[in-house]
BAMI-894395 format. One record per atom (N, C-alpha, C): z, y, x; atom name; residue number from 1. Coordinates in steps of 0.001 Angstrom, whole numbers, always signed. Last residue first. Layout:
       zz       yy       xx  atom    n
        Z        Y        X    CA  NUM
...
***
This chain:
       zz       yy       xx  atom    n
   +49078   +37734   -24161     N  213
   +48383   +37987   -24852    CA  213
   +48812   +39205   -25954     C  213
   +50991   +36356   -22317     N  212
   +50605   +37844   -22389    CA  212
   +49565   +38638   -22597     C  212
   +51282   +34251   -23782     N  211
   +52431   +35092   -23990    CA  211
   +52016   +36425   -23529     C  211
   +49182   +32409   -22523     N  210
   +49225   +33058   -24548    CA  210
   +49841   +34205   -24219     C  210
   +50314   +32111   -20540     N  209
   +48999   +32640   -20476    CA  209
   +48808   +33131   -21661     C  209
   +52374   +30064   -21156     N  208
   +52869   +31896   -20179    CA  208
   +51609   +32434   -20566     C  208
   +51103   +28185   -22596     N  207
   +51948   +29015   -23012    CA  207
   +52309   +30232   -22163     C  207
   +49938   +26808   -20374     N  206
   +48988   +27373   -21443    CA  206
   +49990   +28389   -21984     C  206
   +51379   +25539   -18637     N  205
   +50078   +26223   -18044    CA  205
   +49716   +26863   -19248     C  205
   +52989   +24118   -20332     N  204
   +53581   +24879   -19344    CA  204
   +52791   +25974   -18876     C  204
   +51024   +22478   -21843     N  203
   +51981   +23794   -22442    CA  203
   +52319   +24291   -21576     C  203
   +50407   +20835   -19805     N  202
   +48897   +21741   -20293    CA  202
   +49921   +22565   -20595     C  202
   +52729   +19100   -19923     N  201
   +52414   +19936   -18175    CA  201
   +51047   +20877   -18377     C  201
   +52846   +18476   -21916     N  200
   +53689   +19341   -21687    CA  200
   +53706   +19868   -20752     C  200
   +51152   +15995   -22232     N  199
   +50584   +17484   -22993    CA  199
   +51696   +18149   -22397     C  199
   +50753   +14494   -19082     N  198
   +50959   +14460   -20417    CA  198
   +51019   +16009   -20971     C  198
   +47606   +14128   -17135     N  197
   +48592   +14816   -17521    CA  197
   +49040   +14683   -18679     C  197
   +45232   +12702   -15780     N  196
   +45532   +12146   -17266    CA  196
   +47221   +13079   -17324     C  196
   +44156   +15204   -13285     N  195
   +44867   +13507   -13871    CA  195
   +44973   +13611   -15164     C  195
   +44633   +18202   -12095     N  194
   +43895   +16993   -11820    CA  194
   +44800   +15534   -12588     C  194
   +44259   +21549   -12946     N  193
   +44903   +20091   -12642    CA  193
   +44549   +19348   -12985     C  193
   +43594   +25163   -11057     N  192
   +43851   +23620   -11137    CA  192
   +44648   +22366   -11888     C  192
   +42943   +27892   -12594     N  191
   +44061   +27280   -12137    CA  191
   +44016   +25437   -12136     C  191
   +41391   +28953   -14584     N  190
   +41153   +28588   -12946    CA  190
   +41806   +27853   -11901     C  190
   +41825   +28281   -17175     N  189
   +41526   +29873   -16592    CA  189
   +41936   +29862   -15116     C  189
   +42335   +25522   -15914     N  188
   +42835   +26307   -17072    CA  188
   +42749   +27762   -16358     C  188
   +40384   +23128   -15228     N  187
   +40542   +24400   -14470    CA  187
   +41281   +25104   -15855     C  187
   +40928   +19469   -14238     N  186
   +40631   +20666   -15249    CA  186
   +41188   +21756   -14669     C  186
   +39345   +15963   -14394     N  185
   +40233   +17233   -13310    CA  185
   +39446   +18876   -14052     C  185
   +40214   +12351   -14999     N  184
   +39717   +13726   -15162    CA  184
   +40228   +14888   -14104     C  184
   +38112   +12578   -11786     N  183
   +38082   +12615   -13309    CA  183
   +39263   +11971   -13398     C  183
   +38311   +14201    -8737     N  182
   +37914   +13150    -9381    CA  182
   +37915   +13099   -11182     C  182
   +38270   +16694    -6987     N  181
   +38380   +15119    -6346    CA  181
   +38493   +13652    -7404     C  181
   +36209   +18984    -6444     N  180
   +36981   +18431    -7381    CA  180
   +37144   +16894    -7107     C  180
   +35468   +20891    -4203     N  179
   +36587   +20144    -4431    CA  179
   +37012   +19207    -5700     C  179
   +32986   +22346    -4900     N  178
   +34517   +23410    -5317    CA  178
   +35754   +22211    -5276     C  178
   +31397   +20905    -4390     N  177
   +31569   +22103    -3379    CA  177
   +32919   +22568    -3773     C  177
   +31256   +19078    -6063     N  176
   +31467   +18935    -4525    CA  176
   +31809   +19942    -4118     C  176
   +30493   +20042    -8282     N  175
   +31836   +19627    -8068    CA  175
   +32033   +19496    -7115     C  175
   +28154   +20711    -7662     N  174
   +28791   +21643    -7767    CA  174
   +30266   +21150    -7316     C  174
   +26575   +18373    -7252     N  173
   +26627   +19298    -5797    CA  173
   +27657   +20455    -6135     C  173
   +26923   +17788   -10121     N  172
   +27625   +16618    -8520    CA  172
   +27313   +18086    -7917     C  172
   +25178   +19348   -11353     N  171
   +26714   +19118   -11783    CA  171
   +27803   +18675   -10519     C  171
   +22573   +18813   -10014     N  170
   +23475   +20118   -10084    CA  170
   +24964   +20130    -9993     C  170
   +22741   +16392   -11311     N  169
   +22663   +16411    -9831    CA  169
   +23605   +17674    -9429     C  169
   +22364   +17432   -13567     N  168
   +23173   +16251   -13724    CA  168
   +23696   +16399   -12048     C  168
   +19964   +18350   -13711     N  167
   +20919   +19135   -14146    CA  167
   +22337   +18396   -13724     C  167
   +17886   +16740   -13110     N  166
   +18408   +17942   -12065    CA  166
   +19442   +18688   -12657     C  166
   +18346   +14356   -14529     N  165
   +18854   +14061   -13892    CA  165
   +19052   +15651   -12560     C  165
   +16825   +14737   -17181     N  164
   +18613   +15366   -17544    CA  164
   +18929   +14911   -15112     C  164
   +14707   +14058   -17464     N  163
   +14474   +15421   -17323    CA  163
   +16171   +15662   -17053     C  163
   +13543   +11554   -17969     N  162
   +14421   +11522   -16889    CA  162
   +14490   +13102   -16845     C  162
   +12512   +10390   -19973     N  161
   +12202   +11450   -19726    CA  161
   +12713   +12042   -18077     C  161
   +14704    +8589   -21526     N  160
   +13328    +8091   -20756    CA  160
   +12838    +9249   -19720     C  160
   +16300    +9602   -23209     N  159
   +16976    +8943   -22055    CA  159
   +15439    +8392   -21101     C  159
   +14002   +11750   -24799     N  158
   +14955   +11737   -23988    CA  158
   +15486   +11105   -22950     C  158
   +13197    +9466   -26477     N  157
   +12477    +9820   -25260    CA  157
   +13373   +10732   -24380     C  157
   +15689    +8492   -27768     N  156
   +15320    +7478   -26441    CA  156
   +14368    +8082   -25654     C  156
   +16107   +10951   -29283     N  155
   +16982   +10217   -28380    CA  155
   +16243    +9540   -27214     C  155
   +13608   +10454   -30848     N  154
   +13704   +11486   -29956    CA  154
   +15050   +11249   -28555     C  154
   +14235    +7981   -32281     N  153
   +13078    +8674   -31441    CA  153
   +12970    +9621   -30174     C  153
   +16520    +8811   -33570     N  152
   +16935    +7579   -32593    CA  152
   +15238    +7913   -31660     C  152
   +17854   +11341   -34308     N  151
   +16639   +11263   -34698    CA  151
   +16547   +10200   -33337     C  151
   +21959   +11134   -35344     N  150
   +20470   +11381   -34480    CA  150
   +19147   +11061   -34882     C  150
   +23324    +9688   -37106     N  149
   +22695   +10764   -37113    CA  149
   +21503   +10898   -36919     C  149
   +25569    +8240   -35394     N  148
   +25672    +9656   -35860    CA  148
   +24788   +10481   -36789     C  148
   +24361    +5744   -35224     N  147
   +25276    +6019   -36456    CA  147
   +25645    +7275   -36752     C  147
   +22613    +6114   -33324     N  146
   +22008    +6539   -34858    CA  146
   +22958    +6022   -35746     C  146
   +24178    +6954   -31150     N  145
   +23403    +7813   -31781    CA  145
   +23149    +7642   -33495     C  145
   +25077    +3800   -31289     N  144
   +26065    +5245   -31693    CA  144
   +24988    +6393   -32241     C  144
   +22687    +2774   -30311     N  143
   +23682    +2159   -31770    CA  143
   +24727    +3406   -32286     C  143
   +22238    +3707   -28117     N  142
   +21669    +4142   -28920    CA  142
   +22041    +3453   -30634     C  142
   +25035    +2762   -26550     N  141
   +24498    +4515   -26941    CA  141
   +23607    +4710   -27742     C  141
   +24202     +484   -26665     N  140
   +25801     +530   -27664    CA  140
   +25152    +2026   -27380     C  140
   +22195     -442   -25507     N  139
   +21547     -627   -26530    CA  139
   +23098     +147   -27143     C  139
   +22911     +603   -23036     N  138
   +21759    +1596   -23415    CA  138
   +21771    +1144   -24907     C  138
   +26647     +392   -22561     N  137
   +25291     -116   -22129    CA  137
   +24270     +849   -22901     C  137
   +28697    +1242   -23394     N  136
   +28029    +2379   -22441    CA  136
   +26397    +1870   -22079     C  136
   +30072    -1065   -24872     N  135
   +29668     +470   -25572    CA  135
   +28819    +1598   -24598     C  135
   +30478    -3434   -24806     N  134
   +28554    -2816   -24616    CA  134
   +28571    -1046   -24875     C  134
   +33204    -3302   -25343     N  133
   +32359    -4075   -24964    CA  133
   +30928    -3675   -25242     C  133
   +35288     -490   -25483     N  132
   +34879    -1415   -25767    CA  132
   +33420    -2579   -25376     C  132
   +36170    +1297   -23346     N  131
   +36257      -57   -23369    CA  131
   +36209     -950   -24124     C  131
   +36341    +4036   -26008     N  130
   +36091    +3906   -24631    CA  130
   +37051    +2339   -24388     C  130
   +35658    +4734   -28150     N  129
   +35293    +3281   -28282    CA  129
   +35875    +3173   -26844     C  129
   +36715    +7429   -28043     N  128
   +37148    +6852   -28937    CA  128
   +36826    +5068   -28602     C  128
   +34276    +8293   -26128     N  127
   +35928    +8146   -25633    CA  127
   +36748    +7229   -26847     C  127
   +32422    +8391   -27958     N  126
   +32234    +7563   -27004    CA  126
   +33364    +7401   -26320     C  126
   +33229    +9968   -30174     N  125
   +33213    +8928   -30721    CA  125
   +32903    +8210   -29068     C  125
   +33131   +12642   -28580     N  124
   +34529   +12383   -29437    CA  124
   +34083   +10853   -29326     C  124
   +30629   +13126   -27792     N  123
   +31519   +12863   -26536    CA  123
   +32972   +12349   -27108     C  123
   +29379   +13066   -30228     N  122
   +28631   +11827   -29297    CA  122
   +30094   +11948   -28120     C  122
   +30660   +15763   -31235     N  121
   +30509   +14012   -32187    CA  121
   +30099   +12909   -31249     C  121
   +29453   +17464   -28850     N  120
   +30879   +16791   -28743    CA  120
   +31423   +15665   -30141     C  120
   +26638   +16515   -29329     N  119
   +26876   +16916   -28053    CA  119
   +28833   +16251   -28283     C  119
   +24527   +17451   -31296     N  118
   +25601   +16536   -31309    CA  118
   +26639   +16117   -30231     C  118
   +22118   +18965   -31105     N  117
   +23240   +19456   -31432    CA  117
   +24519   +18735   -32010     C  117
   +20472   +17683   -29522     N  116
   +19966   +17544   -31082    CA  116
   +21719   +17879   -31567     C  116
   +21028   +18019   -27304     N  115
   +19781   +18558   -27662    CA  115
   +19767   +18606   -29194     C  115
   +23287   +16014   -27180     N  114
   +23736   +17638   -27625    CA  114
   +22063   +18530   -27622     C  114
   +22234   +13626   -26832     N  113
   +22635   +14049   -28170    CA  113
   +23134   +15544   -28653     C  113
   +21764   +13761   -24342     N  112
   +20356   +13921   -25093    CA  112
   +20938   +14103   -26469     C  112
   +24077   +14660   -23248     N  111
   +23068   +15352   -23100    CA  111
   +21756   +15266   -24041     C  111
   +25108   +11840   -23828     N  110
   +25736   +13060   -24157    CA  110
   +24534   +13955   -24030     C  110
   +22882   +10202   -21675     N  109
   +23277    +9965   -23601    CA  109
   +23776   +11189   -24656     C  109
   +23921   +11041   -19319     N  108
   +22251   +11585   -20202    CA  108
   +22260   +11380   -21552     C  108
   +26061    +9902   -19441     N  107
   +26368   +11680   -19470    CA  107
   +24719   +12129   -20276     C  107
   +25406    +6964   -19267     N  106
   +26510    +8104   -20686    CA  106
   +26288    +9562   -20962     C  106
   +24008    +6894   -17129     N  105
   +23643    +6734   -18313    CA  105
   +24351    +7489   -19162     C  105
   +26852    +7468   -15442     N  104
   +25691    +8326   -15512    CA  104
   +24466    +8068   -16724     C  104
   +27983    +5241   -16300     N  103
   +28616    +6672   -16620    CA  103
   +27325    +7369   -16204     C  103
   +28065    +2657   -15033     N  102
   +27748    +2813   -16478    CA  102
   +28095    +4881   -16648     C  102
   +29048    +2335   -12655     N  101
   +27599    +1986   -12903    CA  101
   +27258    +2575   -13879     C  101
   +31108    +4492   -10970     N  100
   +31309    +3875   -12513    CA  100
   +29972    +3589   -12584     C  100
   +31095    +4834    -8314     N   99
   +32307    +3512    -8773    CA   99
   +31544    +3090   -10090     C   99
   +30083    +7588    -8682     N   98
   +29298    +6867    -8191    CA   98
   +29702    +4948    -8800     C   98
   +31262    +8770   -11696     N   97
   +31414    +8733   -10459    CA   97
   +30692    +7642    -9797     C   97
   +30344   +12362   -13291     N   96
   +30141   +10776   -13111    CA   96
   +30250    +9949   -11719     C   96
   +30997   +14506   -14482     N   95
   +31102   +14172   -13293    CA   95
   +31289   +12772   -13091     C   95
   +30052   +17470   -16408     N   94
   +30257   +15953   -16227    CA   94
   +30227   +15762   -14635     C   94
   +32363   +19338   -18147     N   93
   +31522   +19423   -17274    CA   93
   +31105   +17499   -16777     C   93
   +33346   +21350   -21075     N   92
   +32687   +20044   -20730    CA   92
   +31958   +19883   -19413     C   92
   +35560   +23849   -21973     N   91
   +33815   +23832   -21368    CA   91
   +34015   +22321   -20650     C   91
   +37028   +25138   -24973     N   90
   +36849   +23870   -24209    CA   90
   +35707   +24120   -22991     C   90
   +39355   +27484   -25317     N   89
   +38334   +27111   -25231    CA   89
   +38117   +26555   -24451     C   89
   +42055   +28749   -27536     N   88
   +41751   +27579   -26027    CA   88
   +40312   +27426   -26357     C   88
   +42720   +29727   -29795     N   87
   +42963   +30527   -28598    CA   87
   +42404   +29670   -27391     C   87
   +41800   +28402   -32474     N   86
   +41057   +29374   -31306    CA   86
   +41656   +30063   -30300     C   86
   +44591   +25607   -31638     N   85
   +43330   +26385   -32663    CA   85
   +42443   +27279   -31501     C   85
   +46556   +24678   -30504     N   84
   +46196   +26210   -30576    CA   84
   +44908   +26762   -30966     C   84
   +46134   +22135   -31376     N   83
   +47966   +23380   -31657    CA   83
   +47339   +24349   -31416     C   83
   +44152   +20743   -31296     N   82
   +45231   +21210   -32914    CA   82
   +46262   +22030   -32430     C   82
   +43960   +21511   -28996     N   81
   +42850   +22079   -29693    CA   81
   +43427   +22087   -31201     C   81
   +45230   +19172   -27643     N   80
   +45496   +20982   -27370    CA   80
   +45287   +21932   -28278     C   80
   +44348   +17388   -28588     N   79
   +45649   +17556   -29086    CA   79
   +46054   +19166   -28963     C   79
   +41845   +17282   -27439     N   78
   +41841   +17114   -28907    CA   78
   +43259   +17673   -29396     C   78
   +43283   +16616   -24632     N   77
   +42206   +18242   -24912    CA   77
   +42328   +18188   -26726     C   77
   +44318   +13937   -24697     N   76
   +45490   +15141   -24797    CA   76
   +44013   +16716   -25206     C   76
   +42028   +13165   -25226     N   75
   +43049   +12803   -26520    CA   75
   +43988   +14274   -26327     C   75
   +40959   +12949   -22765     N   74
   +40013   +13867   -24429    CA   74
   +41049   +13466   -25228     C   74
   +42705   +11861   -20757     N   73
   +42153   +12995   -21198    CA   73
   +41402   +13965   -22565     C   73
   +42164    +9237   -21759     N   72
   +43526    +9720   -22659    CA   72
   +43543   +11328   -21878     C   72
   +39491    +8819   -21213     N   71
   +39492    +8876   -22540    CA   71
   +41256    +9341   -22635     C   71
   +39746    +9794   -18233     N   70
   +39260   +10682   -18814    CA   70
   +39520   +10340   -20259     C   70
   +41336    +7276   -17259     N   69
   +41733    +8429   -17497    CA   69
   +41404    +9218   -17921     C   69
   +38822    +5313   -17627     N   68
   +39700    +5251   -18711    CA   68
   +40991    +6293   -18777     C   68
   +35364    +6614   -17260     N   67
   +37091    +6802   -16947    CA   67
   +37957    +6503   -17869     C   67
   +32959    +6812   -18562     N   66
   +33552    +5332   -18099    CA   66
   +35017    +5502   -17328     C   66
   +32240    +9712   -18322     N   65
   +32590    +8893   -19720    CA   65
   +33233    +7419   -19432     C   65
   +34267   +11684   -16945     N   64
   +33135   +10658   -16657    CA   64
   +33503    +9875   -17655     C   64
   +34822   +15466   -16379     N   63
   +34810   +14236   -16770    CA   63
   +33699   +13250   -16456     C   63
   +36673   +18501   -15999     N   62
   +35458   +17721   -15244    CA   62
   +35571   +16390   -15699     C   62
   +36700   +20907   -18429     N   61
   +37231   +19562   -18240    CA   61
   +36306   +19028   -17461     C   61
   +38177   +24105   -18445     N   60
   +36918   +23374   -17809    CA   60
   +37460   +21699   -17469     C   60
   +39315   +25942   -21439     N   59
   +40248   +24778   -19966    CA   59
   +38611   +24227   -20097     C   59
   +40542   +29384   -21645     N   58
   +39505   +28806   -20939    CA   58
   +39711   +27273   -20057     C   58
   +41919   +31468   -23325     N   57
   +42607   +29996   -22460    CA   57
   +41216   +29253   -22275     C   57
   +41656   +33577   -25527     N   56
   +42055   +33990   -23835    CA   56
   +42556   +33064   -23366     C   56
   +38097   +33937   -26243     N   55
   +39369   +32575   -26053    CA   55
   +40040   +33110   -25073     C   55
   +35445   +35109   -26252     N   54
   +36627   +35268   -26175    CA   54
   +38177   +35049   -26084     C   54
   +34011   +32293   -26850     N   53
   +34122   +32585   -25305    CA   53
   +34835   +33463   -25394     C   53
   +35888   +30191   -29391     N   52
   +35003   +31346   -28588    CA   52
   +35056   +31662   -27280     C   52
   +34711   +26542   -29029     N   51
   +35860   +27723   -29367    CA   51
   +35275   +28948   -28740     C   51
   +33320   +24281   -27237     N   50
   +33942   +24217   -28302    CA   50
   +35073   +25702   -28052     C   50
   +30717   +23411   -24571     N   49
   +31697   +24547   -25220    CA   49
   +32482   +24266   -26708     C   49
   +28354   +22271   -22636     N   48
   +28677   +22432   -23634    CA   48
   +30100   +23000   -24286     C   48
   +26760   +25191   -20380     N   47
   +27513   +23891   -20485    CA   47
   +28451   +23537   -21619     C   47
   +25470   +27344   -19647     N   46
   +24876   +26202   -20586    CA   46
   +25733   +25032   -20759     C   46
   +26990   +28717   -18219     N   45
   +27115   +29141   -19492    CA   45
   +26251   +28109   -20362     C   45
   +29800   +27513   -15929     N   44
   +28174   +27485   -16142    CA   44
   +27994   +27882   -17859     C   44
   +32626   +28769   -15545     N   43
   +31866   +27844   -15601    CA   43
   +30771   +28347   -16276     C   43
   +33741   +30458   -12248     N   42
   +33155   +30780   -13880    CA   42
   +32180   +29783   -14297     C   42
   +35636   +28407   -10566     N   41
   +34539   +28960   -10499    CA   41
   +34054   +29281   -12386     C   41
   +38345   +27230    -8296     N   40
   +37856   +27953    -9446    CA   40
   +36596   +28481    -9851     C   40
   +38876   +24428    -6578     N   39
   +38421   +25600    -6736    CA   39
   +37741   +25927    -7878     C   39
   +40348   +21788    -5295     N   38
   +39610   +21916    -6128    CA   38
   +39835   +23799    -6261     C   38
   +41053   +20699    -2018     N   37
   +41748   +21451    -3172    CA   37
   +40708   +22379    -4154     C   37
   +39579   +17795     -774     N   36
   +39981   +19919     -474    CA   36
   +40432   +19751    -1946     C   36
   +39007   +15426     -758     N   35
   +40023   +15366     -683    CA   35
   +40287   +17182     -549     C   35
   +36411   +12943    -2190     N   34
   +36580   +14460    -2068    CA   34
   +38559   +14759    -1702     C   34
   +36165   +10330    -3068     N   33
   +36360   +10221    -1750    CA   33
   +36481   +11731    -1570     C   33
   +37600   +10295    -6381     N   32
   +36017    +9979    -5342    CA   32
   +36698    +9982    -3834     C   32
   +39218    +8731    -8865     N   31
   +39149    +9609    -7997    CA   31
   +37802    +9122    -7097     C   31
   +40348    +9078   -11693     N   30
   +39531    +7940   -11155    CA   30
   +39380    +9052    -9940     C   30
   +44253    +9535   -12092     N   29
   +42575    +9903   -12435    CA   29
   +41859    +9044   -11585     C   29
   +47292   +10295   -13750     N   28
   +46184    +9315   -12935    CA   28
   +45113    +9918   -12922     C   28
   +48989   +11084   -15255     N   27
   +48950   +11919   -13999    CA   27
   +48002   +11338   -13045     C   27
   +49701    +7889   -16818     N   26
   +50022    +9642   -17240    CA   26
   +50172   +10516   -15604     C   26
   +49027    +5701   -15823     N   25
   +48500    +6349   -16841    CA   25
   +48600    +7772   -16662     C   25
   +48830    +2988   -13045     N   24
   +49718    +4121   -13605    CA   24
   +49000    +4755   -15249     C   24
   +45691    +2559   -10765     N   23
   +47756    +1994   -11856    CA   23
   +48433    +3390   -12287     C   23
   +43603    +3168   -10114     N   22
   +43683    +2603   -11392    CA   22
   +45037    +2155   -11954     C   22
   +41546    +5423    -8036     N   21
   +42853    +4842    -8590    CA   21
   +42849    +4351    -9707     C   21
   +38560    +4150    -6883     N   20
   +39509    +4541    -7904    CA   20
   +40833    +4614    -8266     C   20
   +38695    +5195    -3005     N   19
   +37997    +4617    -4197    CA   19
   +38913    +5229    -5434     C   19
   +41248    +6112    -1346     N   18
   +40227    +5396     -958    CA   18
   +40100    +4795    -2650     C   18
   +43750    +7004     -749     N   17
   +42981    +7793     -457    CA   17
   +41815    +6800     -367     C   17
   +46033    +5353    -2225     N   16
   +45607    +6510    -2578    CA   16
   +44482    +7251    -1979     C   16
   +45855    +2981     -243     N   15
   +45013    +3088    -1915    CA   15
   +44985    +4393    -2345     C   15
   +46870    +4172    +1306     N   14
   +45505    +3568    +2032    CA   14
   +44764    +3737     +776     C   14
   +49524    +4496     +916     N   13
   +48885    +5723    +1192    CA   13
   +47270    +5085    +1529     C   13
   +50291    +1619     +477     N   12
   +50416    +2606    -1011    CA   12
   +49105    +3812     -502     C   12
   +50154     +712    +3180     N   11
   +49078     +384    +1916    CA   11
   +49376     +883     +400     C   11
   +52394    +1882    +3620     N   10
   +50449    +2168    +4415    CA   10
   +50141    +1607    +3614     C   10
   +54235    +1084    +2328     N    9
   +54263    +2607    +2245    CA    9
   +52822    +3183    +2762     C    9
   +54701    -1786    +3098     N    8
   +54216    -1318    +1484    CA    8
   +54009     +407    +1262     C    8
   +55305    -1478    +5714     N    7
   +53465    -1960    +4771    CA    7
   +53293    -1678    +4063     C    7
   +57343     -590    +5408     N    6
   +56770     +162    +6238    CA    6
   +55421     -118    +5785     C    6
   +59203    -2646    +4122     N    5
   +58954    -1198    +3729    CA    5
   +57706     -574    +4270     C    5
   +58499    -4528    +6126     N    4
   +58029    -4765    +4818    CA    4
   +57744    -3524    +4249     C    4
   +60214    -3704    +8141     N    3
   +58860    -3712    +8305    CA    3
   +58001    -3926    +7101     C    3
   +62839    -1017    +7380     N    2
   +62420    -2394    +7525    CA    2
   +60640    -2359    +7670     C    2
   +63710    +1754    +8762     N    1
   +63426    +1556    +7431    CA    1
   +62588      -59    +8378     C    1
***
């Protein structure tokens, strides 16, 4: 192997092992420094969920509102809901990465929206506007809350109360304990899938599960 080729390979390996992955799209993820194999666990019952609990397929989504790959992943999940309907259940888990300065506040805002029964509306709107200037700022989050018809005083009080800190810390501990390497990470009936994968990859995992029912 030529010296230049060896150097390129070494730099590629170093990039994969450190910091957020920023190149490419399909199959990519924003990564933390965790390298363990993701492990399944029954999602916590209080996590935001869409679909019936008895659905034959549960997709647990670990996500970060500042992660551009998660925005792609959110589109994939929306398409899966349209395709499979009540046969799939979506469970959302918060995984704001330390490298994303606005992700934690965005997670708190989504939790505050959830207190008013509009977690998923807030979730969808945040990802639909991903990358927009000021979207994840305090002012941008409040503007979105107002657009969605939330009680803005209650929303602000929730953000300022600090009561979501413990819940988010628990999410982070579980993610680390389970080896969730970054975002987005999915568990489809407990089987891990990492990155903004194409729809065909999801279908290859879901269709056999539904065929057994």
